[in-house]
Jmol script that loads the backbone (N, CA, C; Angstrom):
load data "model"
ATOM      1  N   UNK A   1      13.863  -7.171 -22.947  1.00  0.00           N
ATOM      2  CA  UNK A   1      12.889  -6.535 -22.054  1.00  0.00           C
ATOM      3  C   UNK A   1      13.434  -6.551 -20.627  1.00  0.00           C
ATOM      4  N   UNK A   2      13.326  -5.432 -19.958  1.00  0.00           N
ATOM      5  CA  UNK A   2      13.864  -5.286 -18.606  1.00  0.00           C
ATOM      6  C   UNK A   2      12.879  -5.722 -17.530  1.00  0.00           C
ATOM      7  N   UNK A   3      11.629  -5.963 -17.890  1.00  0.00           N
ATOM      8  CA  UNK A   3      10.600  -6.232 -16.878  1.00  0.00           C
ATOM      9  C   UNK A   3      10.924  -7.445 -16.009  1.00  0.00           C
ATOM     10  N   UNK A   4      11.381  -8.521 -16.621  1.00  0.00           N
ATOM     11  CA  UNK A   4      11.641  -9.738 -15.847  1.00  0.00           C
ATOM     12  C   UNK A   4      12.751  -9.551 -14.814  1.00  0.00           C
ATOM     13  N   UNK A   5      13.934  -9.039 -15.189  1.00  0.00           N
ATOM     14  CA  UNK A   5      14.961  -8.844 -14.157  1.00  0.00           C
ATOM     15  C   UNK A   5      14.577  -7.784 -13.122  1.00  0.00           C
ATOM     16  N   UNK A   6      13.851  -6.750 -13.534  1.00  0.00           N
ATOM     17  CA  UNK A   6      13.397  -5.741 -12.564  1.00  0.00           C
ATOM     18  C   UNK A   6      12.481  -6.393 -11.541  1.00  0.00           C
ATOM     19  N   UNK A   7      11.508  -7.162 -12.009  1.00  0.00           N
ATOM     20  CA  UNK A   7      10.576  -7.806 -11.086  1.00  0.00           C
ATOM     21  C   UNK A   7      11.267  -8.820 -10.182  1.00  0.00           C
ATOM     22  N   UNK A   8      12.290  -9.504 -10.683  1.00  0.00           N
ATOM     23  CA  UNK A   8      13.032 -10.458  -9.853  1.00  0.00           C
ATOM     24  C   UNK A   8      13.747  -9.736  -8.716  1.00  0.00           C
ATOM     25  N   UNK A   9      14.361  -8.603  -9.014  1.00  0.00           N
ATOM     26  CA  UNK A   9      15.051  -7.833  -7.971  1.00  0.00           C
ATOM     27  C   UNK A   9      14.044  -7.271  -6.973  1.00  0.00           C
ATOM     28  N   UNK A  10      12.941  -6.731  -7.470  1.00  0.00           N
ATOM     29  CA  UNK A  10      11.923  -6.195  -6.562  1.00  0.00           C
ATOM     30  C   UNK A  10      11.359  -7.295  -5.669  1.00  0.00           C
ATOM     31  N   UNK A  11      11.234  -8.504  -6.200  1.00  0.00           N
ATOM     32  CA  UNK A  11      10.783  -9.637  -5.381  1.00  0.00           C
ATOM     33  C   UNK A  11      11.772  -9.906  -4.246  1.00  0.00           C
ATOM     34  N   UNK A  12      13.062  -9.813  -4.545  1.00  0.00           N
ATOM     35  CA  UNK A  12      14.087 -10.035  -3.517  1.00  0.00           C
ATOM     36  C   UNK A  12      14.008  -9.001  -2.396  1.00  0.00           C
ATOM     37  N   UNK A  13      13.526  -7.812  -2.700  1.00  0.00           N
ATOM     38  CA  UNK A  13      13.434  -6.730  -1.720  1.00  0.00           C
ATOM     39  C   UNK A  13      11.998  -6.498  -1.248  1.00  0.00           C
ATOM     40  N   UNK A  14      11.126  -7.460  -1.477  1.00  0.00           N
ATOM     41  CA  UNK A  14       9.697  -7.290  -1.168  1.00  0.00           C
ATOM     42  C   UNK A  14       9.448  -6.919   0.288  1.00  0.00           C
ATOM     43  N   UNK A  15      10.247  -7.423   1.203  1.00  0.00           N
ATOM     44  CA  UNK A  15      10.016  -7.129   2.621  1.00  0.00           C
ATOM     45  C   UNK A  15      10.308  -5.673   2.965  1.00  0.00           C
ATOM     46  N   UNK A  16      11.051  -4.979   2.127  1.00  0.00           N
ATOM     47  CA  UNK A  16      11.372  -3.568   2.361  1.00  0.00           C
ATOM     48  C   UNK A  16      10.481  -2.614   1.565  1.00  0.00           C
ATOM     49  N   UNK A  17       9.761  -3.142   0.585  1.00  0.00           N
ATOM     50  CA  UNK A  17       8.936  -2.296  -0.280  1.00  0.00           C
ATOM     51  C   UNK A  17       7.575  -2.084   0.365  1.00  0.00           C
ATOM     52  N   UNK A  18       7.275  -0.829   0.681  1.00  0.00           N
ATOM     53  CA  UNK A  18       6.010  -0.467   1.319  1.00  0.00           C
ATOM     54  C   UNK A  18       4.930  -0.244   0.269  1.00  0.00           C
ATOM     55  N   UNK A  19       5.294   0.370  -0.844  1.00  0.00           N
ATOM     56  CA  UNK A  19       4.338   0.638  -1.910  1.00  0.00           C
ATOM     57  C   UNK A  19       5.018   0.661  -3.260  1.00  0.00           C
ATOM     58  N   UNK A  20       4.241   0.331  -4.283  1.00  0.00           N
ATOM     59  CA  UNK A  20       4.768   0.283  -5.652  1.00  0.00           C
ATOM     60  C   UNK A  20       3.664   0.730  -6.599  1.00  0.00           C
ATOM     61  N   UNK A  21       4.011   1.624  -7.520  1.00  0.00           N
ATOM     62  CA  UNK A  21       3.053   2.060  -8.528  1.00  0.00           C
ATOM     63  C   UNK A  21       3.755   2.067  -9.881  1.00  0.00           C
ATOM     64  N   UNK A  22       3.190   1.355 -10.831  1.00  0.00           N
ATOM     65  CA  UNK A  22       3.753   1.311 -12.169  1.00  0.00           C
ATOM     66  C   UNK A  22       2.860   2.039 -13.159  1.00  0.00           C
ATOM     67  N   UNK A  23       3.473   2.855 -14.010  1.00  0.00           N
ATOM     68  CA  UNK A  23       2.731   3.620 -15.007  1.00  0.00           C
ATOM     69  C   UNK A  23       3.367   3.439 -16.379  1.00  0.00           C
ATOM     70  N   UNK A  24       2.660   2.802 -17.305  1.00  0.00           N
ATOM     71  CA  UNK A  24       3.188   2.725 -18.667  1.00  0.00           C
ATOM     72  C   UNK A  24       2.951   4.044 -19.397  1.00  0.00           C
ATOM     73  N   UNK A  25       3.954   4.514 -20.101  1.00  0.00           N
ATOM     74  CA  UNK A  25       3.841   5.725 -20.913  1.00  0.00           C
ATOM     75  C   UNK A  25       3.987   5.262 -22.359  1.00  0.00           C
ATOM     76  N   UNK A  26       2.904   4.748 -22.896  1.00  0.00           N
ATOM     77  CA  UNK A  26       2.931   4.082 -24.202  1.00  0.00           C
ATOM     78  C   UNK A  26       3.389   4.994 -25.331  1.00  0.00           C
ATOM     79  N   UNK A  27       3.015   6.263 -25.273  1.00  0.00           N
ATOM     80  CA  UNK A  27       3.402   7.192 -26.337  1.00  0.00           C
ATOM     81  C   UNK A  27       4.919   7.315 -26.469  1.00  0.00           C
ATOM     82  N   UNK A  28       5.626   7.150 -25.361  1.00  0.00           N
ATOM     83  CA  UNK A  28       7.095   7.241 -25.363  1.00  0.00           C
ATOM     84  C   UNK A  28       7.768   5.871 -25.322  1.00  0.00           C
ATOM     85  N   UNK A  29       6.966   4.824 -25.149  1.00  0.00           N
ATOM     86  CA  UNK A  29       7.521   3.477 -25.097  1.00  0.00           C
ATOM     87  C   UNK A  29       8.319   3.192 -23.839  1.00  0.00           C
ATOM     88  N   UNK A  30       7.947   3.825 -22.734  1.00  0.00           N
ATOM     89  CA  UNK A  30       8.637   3.594 -21.463  1.00  0.00           C
ATOM     90  C   UNK A  30       7.620   3.281 -20.371  1.00  0.00           C
ATOM     91  N   UNK A  31       8.106   2.729 -19.307  1.00  0.00           N
ATOM     92  CA  UNK A  31       7.301   2.496 -18.111  1.00  0.00           C
ATOM     93  C   UNK A  31       8.028   3.095 -16.927  1.00  0.00           C
ATOM     94  N   UNK A  32       7.264   3.629 -15.994  1.00  0.00           N
ATOM     95  CA  UNK A  32       7.826   4.242 -14.791  1.00  0.00           C
ATOM     96  C   UNK A  32       7.306   3.468 -13.590  1.00  0.00           C
ATOM     97  N   UNK A  33       8.207   3.107 -12.698  1.00  0.00           N
ATOM     98  CA  UNK A  33       7.823   2.449 -11.447  1.00  0.00           C
ATOM     99  C   UNK A  33       8.273   3.343 -10.304  1.00  0.00           C
ATOM    100  N   UNK A  34       7.333   3.666  -9.430  1.00  0.00           N
ATOM    101  CA  UNK A  34       7.636   4.438  -8.227  1.00  0.00           C
ATOM    102  C   UNK A  34       7.560   3.493  -7.040  1.00  0.00           C
ATOM    103  N   UNK A  35       8.593   3.514  -6.197  1.00  0.00           N
ATOM    104  CA  UNK A  35       8.639   2.647  -5.018  1.00  0.00           C
ATOM    105  C   UNK A  35       8.756   3.480  -3.755  1.00  0.00           C
ATOM    106  N   UNK A  36       8.091   3.041  -2.711  1.00  0.00           N
ATOM    107  CA  UNK A  36       8.324   3.545  -1.362  1.00  0.00           C
ATOM    108  C   UNK A  36       9.001   2.396  -0.620  1.00  0.00           C
ATOM    109  N   UNK A  37      10.215   2.647  -0.147  1.00  0.00           N
ATOM    110  CA  UNK A  37      11.024   1.598   0.477  1.00  0.00           C
ATOM    111  C   UNK A  37      11.387   2.016   1.889  1.00  0.00           C
ATOM    112  N   UNK A  38      11.278   1.091   2.821  1.00  0.00           N
ATOM    113  CA  UNK A  38      11.697   1.318   4.203  1.00  0.00           C
ATOM    114  C   UNK A  38      12.970   0.515   4.427  1.00  0.00           C
ATOM    115  N   UNK A  39      14.098   1.209   4.493  1.00  0.00           N
ATOM    116  CA  UNK A  39      15.368   0.527   4.684  1.00  0.00           C
ATOM    117  C   UNK A  39      16.454   1.528   5.002  1.00  0.00           C
ATOM    118  N   UNK A  40      17.614   1.007   5.374  1.00  0.00           N
ATOM    119  CA  UNK A  40      18.733   1.908   5.646  1.00  0.00           C
ATOM    120  C   UNK A  40      19.425   2.271   4.330  1.00  0.00           C
ATOM    121  N   UNK A  41      20.371   3.191   4.409  1.00  0.00           N
ATOM    122  CA  UNK A  41      21.040   3.674   3.196  1.00  0.00           C
ATOM    123  C   UNK A  41      21.736   2.561   2.426  1.00  0.00           C
ATOM    124  N   UNK A  42      22.343   1.615   3.127  1.00  0.00           N
ATOM    125  CA  UNK A  42      23.036   0.520   2.448  1.00  0.00           C
ATOM    126  C   UNK A  42      22.063  -0.359   1.674  1.00  0.00           C
ATOM    127  N   UNK A  43      20.917  -0.666   2.273  1.00  0.00           N
ATOM    128  CA  UNK A  43      19.916  -1.497   1.603  1.00  0.00           C
ATOM    129  C   UNK A  43      19.353  -0.794   0.365  1.00  0.00           C
ATOM    130  N   UNK A  44      19.069   0.484   0.508  1.00  0.00           N
ATOM    131  CA  UNK A  44      18.514   1.242  -0.616  1.00  0.00           C
ATOM    132  C   UNK A  44      19.548   1.385  -1.725  1.00  0.00           C
ATOM    133  N   UNK A  45      20.801   1.612  -1.354  1.00  0.00           N
ATOM    134  CA  UNK A  45      21.871   1.706  -2.355  1.00  0.00           C
ATOM    135  C   UNK A  45      22.056   0.385  -3.092  1.00  0.00           C
ATOM    136  N   UNK A  46      21.961  -0.723  -2.367  1.00  0.00           N
ATOM    137  CA  UNK A  46      22.089  -2.034  -3.006  1.00  0.00           C
ATOM    138  C   UNK A  46      20.954  -2.256  -4.001  1.00  0.00           C
ATOM    139  N   UNK A  47      19.741  -1.904  -3.618  1.00  0.00           N
ATOM    140  CA  UNK A  47      18.588  -2.053  -4.510  1.00  0.00           C
ATOM    141  C   UNK A  47      18.752  -1.192  -5.758  1.00  0.00           C
ATOM    142  N   UNK A  48      19.065   0.079  -5.572  1.00  0.00           N
ATOM    143  CA  UNK A  48      19.197   0.966  -6.732  1.00  0.00           C
ATOM    144  C   UNK A  48      20.381   0.564  -7.609  1.00  0.00           C
ATOM    145  N   UNK A  49      21.445   0.083  -7.000  1.00  0.00           N
ATOM    146  CA  UNK A  49      22.594  -0.376  -7.778  1.00  0.00           C
ATOM    147  C   UNK A  49      22.260  -1.571  -8.648  1.00  0.00           C
ATOM    148  N   UNK A  50      21.550  -2.542  -8.085  1.00  0.00           N
ATOM    149  CA  UNK A  50      21.162  -3.727  -8.859  1.00  0.00           C
ATOM    150  C   UNK A  50      20.221  -3.352  -9.994  1.00  0.00           C
ATOM    151  N   UNK A  51      19.263  -2.488  -9.709  1.00  0.00           N
ATOM    152  CA  UNK A  51      18.334  -2.063 -10.760  1.00  0.00           C
ATOM    153  C   UNK A  51      19.059  -1.276 -11.845  1.00  0.00           C
ATOM    154  N   UNK A  52      19.984  -0.427 -11.447  1.00  0.00           N
ATOM    155  CA  UNK A  52      20.699   0.413 -12.398  1.00  0.00           C
ATOM    156  C   UNK A  52      21.628  -0.342 -13.330  1.00  0.00           C
ATOM    157  N   UNK A  53      22.000  -1.559 -12.964  1.00  0.00           N
ATOM    158  CA  UNK A  53      22.866  -2.376 -13.820  1.00  0.00           C
ATOM    159  C   UNK A  53      22.090  -3.106 -14.918  1.00  0.00           C
ATOM    160  N   UNK A  54      20.773  -3.045 -14.868  1.00  0.00           N
ATOM    161  CA  UNK A  54      19.960  -3.698 -15.896  1.00  0.00           C
ATOM    162  C   UNK A  54      19.940  -2.798 -17.134  1.00  0.00           C
ATOM    163  N   UNK A  55      20.304  -3.346 -18.293  1.00  0.00           N
ATOM    164  CA  UNK A  55      20.277  -2.530 -19.515  1.00  0.00           C
ATOM    165  C   UNK A  55      18.886  -1.946 -19.769  1.00  0.00           C
ATOM    166  N   UNK A  56      18.852  -0.661 -20.079  1.00  0.00           N
ATOM    167  CA  UNK A  56      17.590   0.010 -20.367  1.00  0.00           C
ATOM    168  C   UNK A  56      16.882   0.577 -19.161  1.00  0.00           C
ATOM    169  N   UNK A  57      17.459   0.379 -17.967  1.00  0.00           N
ATOM    170  CA  UNK A  57      16.832   0.864 -16.736  1.00  0.00           C
ATOM    171  C   UNK A  57      17.606   2.065 -16.215  1.00  0.00           C
ATOM    172  N   UNK A  58      16.881   3.102 -15.874  1.00  0.00           N
ATOM    173  CA  UNK A  58      17.450   4.295 -15.249  1.00  0.00           C
ATOM    174  C   UNK A  58      16.829   4.423 -13.867  1.00  0.00           C
ATOM    175  N   UNK A  59      17.655   4.672 -12.860  1.00  0.00           N
ATOM    176  CA  UNK A  59      17.175   4.726 -11.477  1.00  0.00           C
ATOM    177  C   UNK A  59      17.464   6.097 -10.881  1.00  0.00           C
ATOM    178  N   UNK A  60      16.475   6.664 -10.262  1.00  0.00           N
ATOM    179  CA  UNK A  60      16.621   7.904  -9.493  1.00  0.00           C
ATOM    180  C   UNK A  60      16.094   7.605  -8.101  1.00  0.00           C
ATOM    181  N   UNK A  61      16.814   8.053  -7.080  1.00  0.00           N
ATOM    182  CA  UNK A  61      16.349   7.801  -5.717  1.00  0.00           C
ATOM    183  C   UNK A  61      16.358   9.089  -4.910  1.00  0.00           C
ATOM    184  N   UNK A  62      15.484   9.108  -3.944  1.00  0.00           N
ATOM    185  CA  UNK A  62      15.397  10.220  -3.008  1.00  0.00           C
ATOM    186  C   UNK A  62      15.241   9.607  -1.621  1.00  0.00           C
ATOM    187  N   UNK A  63      16.037  10.076  -0.683  1.00  0.00           N
ATOM    188  CA  UNK A  63      16.018   9.541   0.676  1.00  0.00           C
ATOM    189  C   UNK A  63      15.614  10.654   1.629  1.00  0.00           C
ATOM    190  N   UNK A  64      14.737  10.324   2.560  1.00  0.00           N
ATOM    191  CA  UNK A  64      14.333  11.289   3.575  1.00  0.00           C
ATOM    192  C   UNK A  64      14.822  10.826   4.936  1.00  0.00           C
ATOM    193  N   UNK A  65      14.894  11.756   5.853  1.00  0.00           N
ATOM    194  CA  UNK A  65      15.288  11.416   7.214  1.00  0.00           C
ATOM    195  C   UNK A  65      14.178  10.635   7.897  1.00  0.00           C
ATOM    196  N   UNK A  66      14.597   9.758   8.786  1.00  0.00           N
ATOM    197  CA  UNK A  66      13.649   9.009   9.593  1.00  0.00           C
ATOM    198  C   UNK A  66      13.164   9.911  10.720  1.00  0.00           C
ATOM    199  N   UNK A  67      11.883   9.994  10.909  1.00  0.00           N
ATOM    200  CA  UNK A  67      11.305  10.794  11.988  1.00  0.00           C
ATOM    201  C   UNK A  67      10.792   9.870  13.084  1.00  0.00           C
ATOM    202  N   UNK A  68      11.635   9.558  14.081  1.00  0.00           N
ATOM    203  CA  UNK A  68      11.182   8.664  15.155  1.00  0.00           C
ATOM    204  C   UNK A  68      10.037   9.298  15.935  1.00  0.00           C
ATOM    205  N   UNK A  69       9.122   8.461  16.354  1.00  0.00           N
ATOM    206  CA  UNK A  69       7.943   8.971  17.061  1.00  0.00           C
ATOM    207  C   UNK A  69       8.011   8.674  18.524  1.00  0.00           C
TER     208      UNK A  69
END
end "model"
wireframe off; spacefill off
backbone 0.3
color backbone group
């Protein structure tokens, strides 16, 4: 089960995670986690890289530009 290592990594990055939503898709036997993360490209790449190395985990990321106010 990938849940334990995924949650351990997310705990390590808790200070950068703004929001998290998990959705189990029982009919397909998968779970989807959506994260909103505030960090620079290196931090986000490190997070996605660690998650992507977990067997059974697939990671997709999207980065937007920072809009200073």
